[in-house]
ZALUMFI-134888 format. One record per residue (C-alpha): residue number from 1; z, x, y. Coordinates in steps of 0.001 Angstrom, whole numbers, plus 524288, in hexadecimal, padded with zeros to 5 digits. Layout:
N
{pt NUM {Z X Y}} ...
//
This chain:
305
{pt 1 {B1CB9 74C9A E773F}} {pt 2 {B1686 757A1 E7EE3}} {pt 3 {B1EE9 75B67 E8A77}} {pt 4 {B1909 75D63 E97E1}} {pt 5 {B1E5C 75FDA EA553}} {pt 6 {B1BA9 755DB EAFE0}} {pt 7 {B0E8A 759DD EB586}} {pt 8 {B02D4 75290 EBA6F}} {pt 9 {AF898 74DAB EB0EC}} {pt 10 {AED23 75670 EB4FF}} {pt 11 {AF536 762B9 EB2E6}} {pt 12 {AFA8C 75E06 EA5EF}} {pt 13 {AED20 75A46 EA101}} {pt 14 {AE673 766DE EA505}} {pt 15 {AF195 76F41 EA020}} {pt 16 {AF04F 76991 E9298}} {pt 17 {AE181 7696E E9291}} {pt 18 {AE1DA 77816 E94E5}} {pt 19 {AE591 778FC E8681}} {pt 20 {AD78F 774FE E834D}} {pt 21 {AD239 781FE E8865}} {pt 22 {AD66E 78FF1 E85DC}} {pt 23 {AD0FD 79CFC E8A27}} {pt 24 {AD422 7AA33 E8457}} {pt 25 {ACFEE 7B816 E8719}} {pt 26 {AC25C 7B649 E815D}} {pt 27 {AC1E9 7A873 E7C05}} {pt 28 {AC2F5 79A31 E8004}} {pt 29 {AC824 78E7D E7883}} {pt 30 {AC61C 77FE4 E7A87}} {pt 31 {ACC63 7741F E740A}} {pt 32 {AC358 768A5 E7151}} {pt 33 {AC75C 75A79 E7229}} {pt 34 {AC6CA 75920 E634C}} {pt 35 {AD0C1 763EB E612C}} {pt 36 {AC781 76ED5 E5D55}} {pt 37 {AC659 77BBC E6489}} {pt 38 {ABB0F 78374 E6A57}} {pt 39 {ABB24 791E5 E6D92}} {pt 40 {AB21C 79B9D E7438}} {pt 41 {AB291 7AA35 E7623}} {pt 42 {AB784 7B5EF E6EA8}} {pt 43 {ABCA2 7B332 E6101}} {pt 44 {ABE09 7C0B8 E5B30}} {pt 45 {ACC03 7BD55 E578E}} {pt 46 {AC88C 7AF68 E538B}} {pt 47 {ACDD7 7A91E E5FE3}} {pt 48 {AC220 79FFD E6085}} {pt 49 {AC301 79BBF E525A}} {pt 50 {AC820 78E35 E556F}} {pt 51 {ABCFA 7859C E50B7}} {pt 52 {AC4ED 78065 E455F}} {pt 53 {AD085 77C2F E4D8B}} {pt 54 {AD30C 76D8F E4E4B}} {pt 55 {ADCA7 7643F E5493}} {pt 56 {ADF96 76DF7 E5F7D}} {pt 57 {AE619 76941 E6C11}} {pt 58 {AE748 775FA E73BA}} {pt 59 {AE1C0 783B8 E7390}} {pt 60 {AE618 790F1 E78C7}} {pt 61 {ADF95 79E3C E794F}} {pt 62 {AE5F1 7AB80 E79F8}} {pt 63 {AE259 7B211 E86AD}} {pt 64 {AE2E2 7C044 E8A9E}} {pt 65 {AE058 7C8B2 E966B}} {pt 66 {AD3B6 7CFF6 E9899}} {pt 67 {AD4B3 7DD3B E9202}} {pt 68 {ACC28 7E4F2 E88C3}} {pt 69 {AD6A4 7E580 E7E4A}} {pt 70 {AD952 7D6EA E7E15}} {pt 71 {AD1DA 7CAAB E7ACA}} {pt 72 {AD649 7C611 E6D7F}} {pt 73 {ADB04 7B816 E6E48}} {pt 74 {ADF58 7AC3F E6699}} {pt 75 {ADE24 79D87 E67C0}} {pt 76 {AE837 792EA E654B}} {pt 77 {AE624 78495 E6240}} {pt 78 {AF0D0 77A47 E629B}} {pt 79 {AEEE6 76F0F E5911}} {pt 80 {AF306 760FF E5B41}} {pt 81 {AFD1B 762DD E506D}} {pt 82 {B0417 76D44 E5852}} {pt 83 {AFF89 778B6 E5018}} {pt 84 {AF7C9 7844D E5524}} {pt 85 {AEB74 78B43 E50C9}} {pt 86 {AE772 79903 E548A}} {pt 87 {ADB84 7A1AD E539D}} {pt 88 {AD8A6 7AF78 E57F3}} {pt 89 {ADFC7 7BC34 E59EF}} {pt 90 {AECA4 7BCA6 E5272}} {pt 91 {AF102 7CADB E5309}} {pt 92 {AFE4C 7C6ED E586E}} {pt 93 {AFFF0 7BA40 E50D0}} {pt 94 {AFBD4 7B1DA E5C48}} {pt 95 {AF431 7A8E7 E5330}} {pt 96 {AFF52 7A6A0 E49A2}} {pt 97 {B01FE 798BE E4E2C}} {pt 98 {AFF37 7910F E41C6}} {pt 99 {B0D8B 78DA2 E400E}} {pt 100 {B0F7A 78812 E4D94}} {pt 101 {B1313 779A9 E4E3E}} {pt 102 {B15B8 76F9B E58CC}} {pt 103 {B0E00 77728 E6320}} {pt 104 {B0936 7702C E6F6B}} {pt 105 {B02DA 77B66 E76E0}} {pt 106 {AFDF7 78929 E7443}} {pt 107 {AFB57 7954F E7C4B}} {pt 108 {AF4CD 7A20D E7895}} {pt 109 {AF761 7AF1A E7F00}} {pt 110 {AF27A 7BC80 E7B78}} {pt 111 {AF741 7BF00 E6DA0}} {pt 112 {B00D4 7B39A E6D3E}} {pt 113 {B018B 7A4CB E6C0F}} {pt 114 {B0B10 79AB9 E7168}} {pt 115 {B0DCF 78D14 E6C55}} {pt 116 {B1521 78292 E73DD}} {pt 117 {B1CA3 7790B E6B40}} {pt 118 {B1ED7 76ABB E6E0D}} {pt 119 {B2D49 76D3B E7095}} {pt 120 {B2A2E 7767A E7BC6}} {pt 121 {B2D03 7830D E7473}} {pt 122 {B2316 78D9E E7141}} {pt 123 {B1EB0 79660 E663A}} {pt 124 {B16DF 7A2F3 E6707}} {pt 125 {B0FED 7ACE1 E5E7F}} {pt 126 {B0946 7B9C3 E613B}} {pt 127 {B0BCE 7C56C E69F6}} {pt 128 {B1847 7C4E2 E71EA}} {pt 129 {B1A81 7D2C9 E7697}} {pt 130 {B1AE1 7CDFC E84A2}} {pt 131 {B2377 7C247 E8139}} {pt 132 {B1898 7B849 E8213}} {pt 133 {B1D0B 7B19F E7586}} {pt 134 {B2B4C 7B09B E798B}} {pt 135 {B2AB6 7A1E9 E7B5D}} {pt 136 {B33D1 79D17 E70A9}} {pt 137 {B3EC7 79A58 E7A60}} {pt 138 {B3666 791F6 E8337}} {pt 139 {B3883 78343 E8322}} {pt 140 {B339D 7771C E89F3}} {pt 141 {B2614 77D14 E8BA8}} {pt 142 {B1A58 7740E E8DA1}} {pt 143 {B0F2E 77DBD E8F40}} {pt 144 {B0CB9 78C07 E8C36}} {pt 145 {B02C3 79664 E9009}} {pt 146 {B0087 7A452 E8B85}} {pt 147 {AFB6D 7AFF8 E9304}} {pt 148 {AF83C 7BD2E E8D5E}} {pt 149 {B0661 7C15B E8BFB}} {pt 150 {B0E88 7B673 E91D8}} {pt 151 {B11AF 7A85F E8E74}} {pt 152 {B14C1 79D77 E9802}} {pt 153 {B1B09 79060 E9500}} {pt 154 {B1B9B 7842B E9D62}} {pt 155 {B2832 77C8E E9BD4}} {pt 156 {B29C4 76DD4 E9CB4}} {pt 157 {B30D4 76EE5 EA9B9}} {pt 158 {B2557 775F1 EB00A}} {pt 159 {B2B56 7837E EAF96}} {pt 160 {B251D 78F23 EA8C4}} {pt 161 {B29B2 799A3 E9F52}} {pt 162 {B22C7 7A645 E9BD1}} {pt 163 {B243E 7B1D7 E92C1}} {pt 164 {B1CD8 7BE53 E8FF1}} {pt 165 {B168A 7C8C9 E983C}} {pt 166 {B1AEA 7C7A9 EA667}} {pt 167 {B1537 7D40D EAC2D}} {pt 168 {B0F18 7CCE0 EB7B0}} {pt 169 {B18CB 7C1B1 EB8CF}} {pt 170 {B10BA 7B839 EB0BA}} {pt 171 {B1D35 7B32B EAA6D}} {pt 172 {B2476 7B114 EB739}} {pt 173 {B2354 7A24F EB6E7}} {pt 174 {B317F 79E34 EB567}} {pt 175 {B31D6 79881 EC31F}} {pt 176 {B25BE 7900D EC156}} {pt 177 {B284A 7816C EC209}} {pt 178 {B20B0 774D2 EC0ED}} {pt 179 {B1659 77B75 EB87F}} {pt 180 {B0CCC 772E8 EB0EB}} {pt 181 {B04AA 77D21 EA9C3}} {pt 182 {B0466 78BCB EA783}} {pt 183 {AFA11 795F2 EA449}} {pt 184 {AFBA1 7A44D EA0C9}} {pt 185 {AF1AA 7AF00 EA2C9}} {pt 186 {AF1CF 7BD6E E9FAE}} {pt 187 {AFC85 7C109 EA95A}} {pt 188 {AFE46 7B4C5 EB190}} {pt 189 {B03C6 7A71A EB029}} {pt 190 {AFF4E 79AB4 EB6EC}} {pt 191 {B071D 78E4A EB8F6}} {pt 192 {B0188 78116 EBCEC}} {pt 193 {B0B27 778B7 EC458}} {pt 194 {B0C28 76A07 EC303}} {pt 195 {B075B 76870 ED102}} {pt 196 {AFA82 76F4D ECDE3}} {pt 197 {AFDCC 77C52 ED423}} {pt 198 {AFE12 7892C ECCB5}} {pt 199 {B06E7 79507 ECBF0}} {pt 200 {B04FD 7A21C EC52F}} {pt 201 {B0C43 7AE89 EC1A0}} {pt 202 {B0855 7BBD3 EBC9F}} {pt 203 {AFD39 7C573 EBE51}} {pt 204 {AF501 7C24D ECA37}} {pt 205 {AEB62 7CD94 ECB25}} {pt 206 {ADFDC 7C425 ECB88}} {pt 207 {AE6BC 7B98A ED385}} {pt 208 {AE83A 7B13F EC758}} {pt 209 {AF5B4 7ACFD ECBE6}} {pt 210 {AF1B1 7A8C7 ED99B}} {pt 211 {AF183 79A40 ED675}} {pt 212 {AFB52 795AE EE081}} {pt 213 {AF172 78DD1 EE847}} {pt 214 {AEBAF 78668 EDCC3}} {pt 215 {AED6A 777AC EDD57}} {pt 216 {AEA40 76BE3 ED4D5}} {pt 217 {AEA18 77430 EC86E}} {pt 218 {AEBAD 76D34 EBB58}} {pt 219 {AEA13 77888 EB1C1}} {pt 220 {AEA8D 78762 EB1EE}} {pt 221 {AE5BB 7926C EA93B}} {pt 222 {AE806 7A10B EA9B8}} {pt 223 {ADEC2 7AB7F EA4ED}} {pt 224 {AE0D8 7BA07 EA422}} {pt 225 {AE083 7BB9D EB2E2}} {pt 226 {ADBA3 7AEB4 EB84D}} {pt 227 {AE178 7A147 EBA8D}} {pt 228 {ADAB9 79420 EB971}} {pt 229 {ADEFA 7873B EBF67}} {pt 230 {AD94D 779DB EBC57}} {pt 231 {AD9C2 77073 EC7B6}} {pt 232 {ADBFB 761D3 EC6C1}} {pt 233 {ACE0A 75F46 ECB26}} {pt 234 {AC86E 766CF EBF8B}} {pt 235 {AC4D5 77314 EC6F3}} {pt 236 {ACA1D 78094 EC3C6}} {pt 237 {AD062 78B9B ECB84}} {pt 238 {AD146 799E3 EC78C}} {pt 239 {AD7BC 7A659 ECC35}} {pt 240 {AD858 7B434 EC743}} {pt 241 {ACFE7 7BDDF EC00E}} {pt 242 {AC1C0 7B98B EC084}} {pt 243 {ABA16 7C555 EBBD0}} {pt 244 {AB34C 7BD3D EB177}} {pt 245 {AB217 7B09A EB92F}} {pt 246 {ABDA3 7AA18 EB28B}} {pt 247 {AC1B4 7A444 EBFA2}} {pt 248 {AB45C 79EA1 EC2EA}} {pt 249 {AB850 79088 EC09D}} {pt 250 {AB6BC 78B2F ECE6A}} {pt 251 {AAB97 7822A ECAA3}} {pt 252 {AB215 77C52 EBE9B}} {pt 253 {AB466 76DBF EBF59}} {pt 254 {AB9C3 762DA EB6D1}} {pt 255 {AC2CD 76C5E EAFAF}} {pt 256 {ACE7E 76727 EA803}} {pt 257 {AD3F0 773A2 EA1E1}} {pt 258 {AD2EA 78261 EA397}} {pt 259 {AD583 78EAF E9BB2}} {pt 260 {AD566 79CF6 E9F9D}} {pt 261 {AD259 7A857 E96B6}} {pt 262 {AD342 7B6BE E99C3}} {pt 263 {AC717 7B6A8 EA23D}} {pt 264 {AC125 7A935 EA074}} {pt 265 {AC471 79B4C EA44A}} {pt 266 {AC1DA 78E4C E9D88}} {pt 267 {AC140 780C4 EA37F}} {pt 268 {AC116 7740F E9BD1}} {pt 269 {AB92C 7694A EA231}} {pt 270 {ABC78 75ADF EA13A}} {pt 271 {AB07F 758A4 E98B3}} {pt 272 {AB5AF 761F3 E8E38}} {pt 273 {AACD4 76D6A E917B}} {pt 274 {AB1AB 77ADA E9579}} {pt 275 {AAE41 7844E EA06B}} {pt 276 {AB0BD 792F1 EA00F}} {pt 277 {AB099 79E3F EA9A8}} {pt 278 {AB33D 7AC9F EA82C}} {pt 279 {AB19C 7B749 E9E1C}} {pt 280 {AA8B7 7B36B E92E5}} {pt 281 {AA6A1 7C030 E8B94}} {pt 282 {AAB17 7B9FC E7ECF}} {pt 283 {AA5B8 7AC51 E810E}} {pt 284 {AB2C3 7A6B3 E8547}} {pt 285 {AABF7 79F03 E900B}} {pt 286 {AA187 79930 E8741}} {pt 287 {AA782 78B9E E873C}} {pt 288 {A9CB1 783DD E8DD0}} {pt 289 {A9955 77D73 E80E6}} {pt 290 {AA709 77878 E7E7F}} {pt 291 {AA85B 769B9 E7E99}} {pt 292 {AB336 75FDA E7CCB}} {pt 293 {ABE47 7691C E8063}} {pt 294 {ACAC8 76157 E817D}} {pt 295 {ACC25 75A5E E8E85}} {pt 296 {AD59A 74F9D E8A69}} {pt 297 {AE425 7510D E8874}} {pt 298 {AE3DE 747C8 E7CE4}} {pt 299 {AE33D 7527C E72A9}} {pt 300 {AE931 75DC8 E7A1A}} {pt 301 {AF599 75626 E7CDE}} {pt 302 {AFF75 758F8 E7231}} {pt 303 {B090D 74DAB E71BD}} {pt 304 {B1473 74E05 E6856}} {pt 305 {B1DED 742F6 E66E4}} 
//
């Protein structure tokens, strides 16, 4: 049986529905209600070549900060059988996940991939020079998120563990408690508490960590330098870098899940359509034609008995 900490239903539902959307450096991914996957944006490394995937219950996209020498990405898909599919950039072996079994959640960083097993342990492949793949000793984890160079795990007791690059204190989360969901950006980490408030650690040049006054939040997402919060009433809050309009989400309504890429933001509406804001140089925001993106927990929930 999937293990969860005691949190309220809106947070639990939105946290898990976030697995239906993923945003990378230059591409976006959406999981449909029939288990197939849609993608938009740059696919020079094949990261959008997901049209043949079936029976998928969660997706993840490798993100990366905004820099001229970056941008290659990969995409992960978790199947209902607990196996994992991958497409895209594989220079560091980040797509070598075909042997993974009994996985219940996936996360994709820059050049690495993380898989959460049903027993609360983790597996990882790809680049680990900064220690971002040093997760083999973790246990009792119920959710995982990957930044550029750091990995964050939410434990069943509501505490948080982190490993990897800590230059700006993005891994200083050991004192966090009563956390219901986590999100990792380029150099910052965001934690959603069970009471709907939010905490953050790490780089704050663009005020992306100034979330202390947020209330009634049910899901969070972290981009390269911006932070997104989904409120219980279906509206969305945003803080941080907004050069490309990635924080212009004030008028969004009826949202049930959010995702944040490097410089763009996605919002899943209750009717299964998707909104986007931000940088669109590679077509990563061209999602207006998407339909029937997963809005029910029936298929995304991975129950094992």
